N, C-alpha and C positions, 0 to 999 in steps of 0.2 A: 504493500500500500504506500509506503513511504520509505525514506532512507533510514527510519528508525526500526523497521522490522527486519531482522537479520537472521533468524533461525527458526526451526520448526519446534513446536512444543512436544513434550513426551506424549506418547499415545494414551488416549483416555484422560487427558487433562480435565480436571473438574473444579473442585472447590479451592479457592485461593486461601493461602495461609502465609503468614509472615515468616521468612527465613531469618532475616536480620533487620535491625533498625538502628540507625546512627544519627546523632545530632552532628551535622557537618559544618555549621557556622552559627556564631552567636556574638560577633564582635561589635555590631552596631546596636544602638538602643532598640531599633525596630528593623528586623530582617524579614522580608515578605515577598510574595508574588513570584514564584519560582518557574523555571523551565530547565529541561535536562536534555542532553544530546550526547551521542557517542561520535567522536570526531578525531581522526588521526590516532587511533588506538588509545584514546584517553576519554575519560568522562569529563564533561563540561556542564557546570550548573550556573545559572544566572538568577539574580534576584535584585530587589530594591533595598538599599540601605537608607534609613532616614531616622529622624527623631521620633516619629510616630506614624500611625496609619494615615492620618488626615493630611491637612494642608501644610506639610513641611516640604522643604526642597530635597527631593530624593536623588540619589546617585545609583547607577547600575553596577553591581559587582559581578565579575565573572571569576569563578574558581575552577580548578582543574585537579584531576586525580588519575593516577595510573591504575589504582586498585580499588577504587570506590571507598577506601577506608581512610587514607591520608590525603587531605585536601590543602591546597595553597592558593593564594590569590594570583590570578593571571592578568587581570585588568580591572580598572575602575573607570567607568564612562560617566562623565559629568558635563553639564551645560549650564553656565552661570545663570542663576535665578530661575531655572526651569526645573520643575518637579518631574523627573523621569520615573515612569512607573510601568509595571507589568511587562518586563522584558521577555521576549520570546525568541528562541534560537531556531534557525532552520538552515539546512545545507543546500546551497545553490547548485545548479547544474554544472557550473564551472569550478566547483570544488571549494568556493569560499563560504564562510559562515556569514549569515545575515542576522542582525539583531534588530528586531522591531520593538519600539517602545511608544508609550504615550508621553507627551510632554505638556504639562499644565503650568499656566501662569496664574499667580494669585496677587490680589491687592489687599495687603494687611490681613492675610489668612482667608479672604473671601475669593471664591472662584471667579476668574476673569475670562479666560479662554484656554483652549487646548488645540493640539494638532499632533498627528503621528510624527515620530522621528525614526530614522533608520540609519544604521551604521554597518560597515562591512569589515571583514578580517580574513587574511590568508592563513593565519596561524593561531587565532584565538587569543593572542596577547596584545597585538597592535591593531587598534580599531580606527576607522575613519571618523571624523567629527560627525556627530548626528545631524542628518539632513532632514528638514521639514518636508512633509508630504501633504497632499490634498488641501482642502480648505479648513478654515477655523471650525472648531467644534466636532470635527471628525476624530475617530480613534480606531485605526486599523489594529485588530487584535492578533490572534494567532495566525501564522502563515503556514499553509500546506502546499508543497510543490507536487505537481502532477503533469507529466508529459511536457516539461519545459516551461510550465506556467506556475507562477505563485498565485495562490488564491487566499483571500482574506475577507472578513466581514468587518466593516466599520460600524461602530455604534455611534450614531449621530444624535446629539442632544445630551443635555446635562441637567442635573438637579431634578426638580419635580416634574419637568416636562417629559412627556412620553418619548422614549428613545426609539429610533428607527434604525433597522439593520439594512446596510447596503453592501451587496456582494460585488467585489472587485477582483481583477486579475492583472498580473504584470509579468513581463519577460525579464526585467532587470531589477525589480524592487524599488525603482525610482518613479517610473511612469505607470500609473494605474488606470485601467480601463473599467468603467462602470458596466456591470452586467444586468443587475436587477435590484429591486427593493423587496425585502421580505414583507409580504402582506399576510399577517397572521390572522387566524379565524376570528370572526366577530369584530373585525376591525380593531383588534387589541394591539396598539402600537407600543409594545414593551420589549422589543428585541434589544439585547444588550451583548455581553461577552459571548462570543461564538467560536466554536471549533468546527471546521469542516474536514471531512475525510472522504476518500474515493474508494468505491467498491470495485471488484474485478470486472463487473459488467459495465462500468462507466458511471453508475449512479453516484451522486454526491449526497452524503448525509451531513446534516448540520445540527449540532447540539447547542441550543441557545438558552442562555440565562434569561428569565428565571425558570422556565418550565416547558420548553418546546423541543421537539425532535422533528426535523424536516427532511424530506427526500426529494430529489429532482433528477431527471434525465438530462443529458446534453440537449441544448446549450445552457441549461441550468437557470432558465427564466421562469418556469412554472413549477411551483412547489406544492407538495402535500404535507400537511402538518398534523402532528399528534401532540396533544397536551399531556404532559407527564403528571403523575399523581402527586409527586413531590417536587419542590423547587431544588435547583442545583446552582451553586455559586462557583465561579472560577472554573467552568466546565472544560474537561479534556476527555478524549477517548481515543482508543486505538482498535484497529482490526487485527487480531492475532492471526498467526499463520494457519490455525485450524478453522478460520472463518468467523469466529465469534467476536462480538464487540464488547469491550469493557470500558466503562466510563468512570471518572473519578472527579470529585468536587466536594463542595461544602453541602452537608445536609443539616437542616434546621430542626427536624422532628426530634424531640427529646434533648435538645441542646445542640449547639453548633459542634460539628465534627467533620473530619475528612473521611469520605466513604468511597469504597470501590463497589461498583454496581454492574450487573449484567445489563446490557443495552440491546434491545430488540426493536423492530419497527412498532411494536405494541407498547413499549414503555421502558422504564428504568427500574431494576430490582436491586435494592441495596443488599450486599452480601458480606462485606468485610469492612469494619470500622478500624481505621488506623489510629494509633495513640495520638490524640489531638483534642483540642477544645478551645473555646473562646474565639479569639482572632486567628483564623486558620484557613487552610485549603490552598487553592491555586497550584495544582500539581503539574509537574512535568512527567511524561510517561515514555519509557523506552522498553522495547522487547529485545532482550539479548541473552544469549547463552541459556536458553530455555527458561528464563525468568523474566518477570515483569518488574522493572525498576521504577519507583515513583519518588520524585522529589516533591516536597511540600513544606509549608510553614505552619507553625502552631505556637500558641501561648500557654499550653497546658502545664508547662513546667516553670511558669513564672515569667521568664523573658519571652520575647517573640523571636523564635529561632528557626533555622532551616534543618530539615530532616531528610534522610534518604532511606526508603524501605525497599527491601528485596523480597519479592513474593514468588512463590511457586504454586502450581496448581495440582492439588492432591487428587489422585485418581478416585 
């Protein structure tokens, strides 16, 4: 499905269980909003460092590890006066890493405006200066590459106003072509953070915060929507080599937690709750060496820290 799916699961893979869990970063007052990728035989994790979750000026940290156990800082991406948030890593067709971020400007802690930012790297350590994309109030979120195109959904609108989801694609990560607007059932304009993935038959699936799963055939302009029974925050999902979909994000029922769920066209079934609570979620997901690896952040141990879970599927 993507550059992150690299191996076949064991025969009869079934119920997920945690093999190992590590806290991999806790050096800033608030460490949050992660993503994860395997690149050049190393693990790379990115997240925002700031004073708090809210309107403080955030910087994007990139850390690296050869063994997923010992981590070191590889880069710190900053832009004077701009709150860089929700960094997302993807591997471009030319072999470079692309780092997509939201960039917010405040006026004495009050939201003023925002726009997406993108940076590129050949080695994961040296990054180009973040470049502004699209128009004000857009926010391109997670990027998925498919057949030479980068696909991403921008959540347009901020605050109490209904957010609108706009599907875009790009060849180079700089010039983005508008494809369609997500028109959710009953004219509910609440599309927000979105991850899209591609199926072997060419279908595109979209997991949309707060509670929507969409599917479309090429050219991805007409969508069918299913409303999930539960809301999901910071949504991410992968199609594993056995064909099943697994989603991860914040669940609110019974208190906030980061949860791994089975995802089908009919809905989302929570299966495994990761050690988490309070301010949490925003997972990165990678399938490698017959295991699912999930980065996420959580405040269940007091600070707001970055964690890495290794998960196997028990027959």
